[in-house]
C-alpha positions as CSV (number, residue, x, y, z in Angstrom):
1,M,128.7,37.6,110.9
2,S,125.4,39.0,112.2
3,T,124.1,42.4,111.3
4,Q,122.3,44.6,113.6
5,P,118.9,45.9,112.2
6,P,118.9,49.6,111.6
7,E,117.5,51.7,114.5
8,L,114.1,53.1,113.8
9,P,113.4,56.7,114.5
10,P,111.4,57.4,117.7
11,L,107.6,57.6,117.1
12,P,106.2,61.1,117.4
13,A,104.5,61.8,120.7
14,P,100.7,62.1,120.6
15,S,99.7,65.7,120.2
16,G,98.3,65.8,123.7
17,D,101.6,64.7,125.1
18,L,103.5,67.6,123.5
19,R,105.2,69.9,126.0
20,A,103.4,73.2,126.5
21,S,105.1,76.5,126.0
22,H,104.8,79.7,128.0
23,D,102.6,81.2,125.3
24,D,100.3,78.1,125.4
25,R,99.9,78.4,129.2
26,E,99.2,82.2,128.9
27,A,96.5,81.6,126.3
28,V,94.7,79.2,128.7
29,V,95.1,81.7,131.5
30,E,93.4,84.4,129.4
31,Q,90.6,82.0,128.4
32,L,90.0,81.1,132.1
33,R,89.9,84.8,133.1
34,D,87.4,85.6,130.3
35,A,85.2,82.7,131.4
36,A,85.2,84.0,135.0
37,A,84.3,87.5,133.8
38,E,81.4,85.9,131.9
39,G,80.2,84.1,135.0
40,R,81.0,80.6,133.6
41,I,83.3,79.7,136.5
42,D,83.4,81.2,140.0
43,L,86.4,82.9,141.5
44,D,87.5,79.9,143.7
45,E,87.4,77.6,140.6
46,L,89.3,80.3,138.6
47,D,92.1,80.4,141.2
48,S,92.3,76.6,141.2
49,R,92.4,76.3,137.4
50,L,94.9,79.2,137.1
51,E,97.3,77.4,139.4
52,Q,97.0,74.2,137.4
53,A,97.4,76.1,134.1
54,L,100.6,77.7,135.3
55,T,102.1,74.4,136.3
56,S,100.8,72.3,133.3
57,R,103.5,70.5,131.4
58,T,101.6,69.2,128.3
59,H,98.8,70.3,125.9
60,A,96.6,67.5,127.3
61,E,96.8,69.0,130.9
62,L,95.9,72.4,129.5
63,A,93.1,71.1,127.4
64,A,91.5,69.5,130.4
65,L,91.2,72.9,132.1
66,T,89.1,74.4,129.3
67,A,87.2,71.3,128.0
68,D,83.9,72.5,129.5
69,L,84.3,76.1,128.1
70,P,83.4,77.5,124.7
71,R,86.2,77.9,122.2
72,P,87.5,81.4,122.1
73,T,87.0,83.3,118.9
74,S,90.1,84.8,117.4
75,P,90.0,88.6,117.2
76,G,92.2,88.5,114.2
77,A,89.6,86.5,112.3
78,R,87.1,89.4,112.3
79,P,86.7,91.3,109.0
80,P,88.8,94.4,108.5
81,L,87.5,97.7,109.8
82,V,87.3,100.1,106.8
83,L,87.2,103.8,107.4
84,K,86.6,106.4,104.6
85,G,87.1,110.1,105.2
86,G,84.5,111.1,102.6
87,A,83.6,114.8,102.4
88,F,83.3,115.5,106.1
89,G,86.0,113.2,107.6
90,V,85.6,110.4,110.1
91,S,87.1,109.5,113.5
92,Q,87.3,106.1,115.1
93,G,87.8,106.5,118.9
94,P,89.0,107.7,121.4
95,G,86.2,105.8,123.2
96,R,86.4,102.0,123.6
97,W,86.0,100.1,120.4
98,E,86.7,96.5,119.4
99,V,90.0,96.3,117.4
100,P,90.1,93.8,114.6
101,G,93.4,92.4,113.3
102,H,93.2,94.6,110.2
103,V,92.2,98.3,109.8
104,I,92.0,100.1,106.5
105,A,91.8,103.9,106.5
106,H,91.2,106.1,103.4
107,G,91.7,109.8,104.1
108,G,89.5,111.0,101.2
109,V,88.8,114.7,101.2
110,G,87.7,114.9,104.8
111,G,90.5,113.0,106.6
112,V,90.5,110.0,109.0
113,K,91.7,109.8,112.6
114,V,92.1,106.4,114.2
115,D,92.6,106.6,118.0
116,F,93.6,103.5,119.9
117,T,94.2,105.3,123.3
118,R,91.3,103.8,125.1
119,V,91.0,100.4,123.6
120,E,91.7,97.0,125.2
121,C,93.5,94.9,122.6
122,R,94.9,91.4,123.1
123,L,96.3,91.0,119.6
124,T,100.1,91.0,119.3
125,E,99.9,92.9,116.0
126,V,97.4,95.1,114.3
127,A,97.8,95.7,110.6
128,V,96.9,99.2,109.6
129,E,96.6,100.2,105.9
130,A,96.6,104.0,105.7
131,Y,96.0,105.9,102.5
132,G,96.4,109.6,103.0
133,E,94.8,110.6,99.7
134,T,93.7,114.3,99.8
135,S,93.4,115.1,103.5
136,G,95.5,112.5,105.3
137,V,95.3,109.9,108.0
138,T,96.2,110.4,111.7
139,I,96.8,107.4,113.9
140,V,97.2,107.8,117.7
141,I,98.5,104.9,119.8
142,P,99.1,104.7,123.6
143,D,102.6,105.5,124.9
144,S,103.1,101.8,125.7
145,W,102.5,100.7,122.1
146,A,105.0,100.7,119.2
147,A,104.7,101.0,115.5
148,D,106.6,99.6,112.5
149,P,106.0,101.9,109.5
150,S,108.7,100.3,107.4
151,G,106.1,99.0,104.9
152,M,104.7,102.5,104.2
153,D,105.1,104.4,100.9
154,P,105.3,108.1,102.0
155,G,103.9,109.4,98.7
156,T,104.0,113.1,98.2
157,G,102.4,114.0,101.5
158,G,104.9,112.1,103.5
159,L,105.0,109.9,106.6
160,T,105.4,111.4,110.0
161,D,106.3,108.9,112.7
162,E,106.4,110.5,116.2
163,T,106.2,107.2,118.1
164,T,108.8,105.9,120.5
165,P,110.1,102.3,120.4
166,D,109.4,101.8,124.2
167,R,106.8,99.0,123.8
168,L,105.6,97.3,126.9
169,P,105.4,93.4,126.9
170,G,101.9,92.2,125.9
171,T,100.9,95.3,124.0
172,P,100.2,95.3,120.2
173,L,102.6,96.4,117.5
174,I,101.0,98.5,114.8
175,R,102.2,97.2,111.4
176,L,101.7,100.2,109.1
177,T,101.5,99.9,105.4
178,G,99.8,101.9,102.6
179,S,100.6,105.3,101.0
180,G,100.8,108.8,102.2
181,G,99.2,110.2,99.1
182,M,98.8,114.0,99.0
183,G,97.6,114.4,102.5
184,G,100.2,112.3,104.3
185,V,100.0,109.9,107.2
186,V,100.9,110.7,110.8
187,I,101.3,108.1,113.5
188,R,102.0,109.4,117.1
189,H,101.3,109.1,120.8
190,P,98.7,111.4,122.5
191,N,99.5,115.1,122.4
192,R,99.3,117.2,125.5
193,R,95.6,118.1,125.1
194,E,94.7,114.5,124.5
195,Q,96.8,113.3,127.4
196,R,95.1,115.8,129.7
197,K,91.7,114.5,128.6
198,L,92.8,110.9,129.2
199,D,94.1,111.8,132.7
200,S,90.9,113.6,133.6
201,N,88.6,110.8,132.4
202,P,90.6,107.6,132.9
203,T,87.4,105.4,132.8
204,Q,85.6,107.1,130.1
205,S,84.1,104.6,127.6
């Protein structure tokens, strides 16, 4: 009586032969657009590479499209932005500023305002640690962004969340943690005065 040898498990595919996901293709598309904006490739080549990126099936095919481009730096790898209210308070924004993956705001005795309304942010999430302390922290996000304040300790000053859950695809989620302290923490969308200013100066930097 003959016995059949046990079947061996299939060998794993080489990493380059792994199937690419929608997110993988989108990351390459963003890298190609950045390269064109920096003058590394011209618009005709951009169109050609974008078409190939959107139809690529494997990691190897995607890698070939960016092999001659510098590796993108991860925005989330930047050090945290630390804001301290001090005696006179501090405001970050509403002009354009580079958003790291982690923001830490200490209200101090002067208060802190963090305004994201004019920033361009490609991160899927931004972690914001807010400590209201004496005078509080106010965070303003665009109408298209959403916030998750579930990790926040309201403290004695409380947490005021005036944001809506209507988040547009591709926009960041603000992951809010910290403590309200005495001054409290407010997270909201632009008020009427701020919105009028945004509407009247849409390209202000």
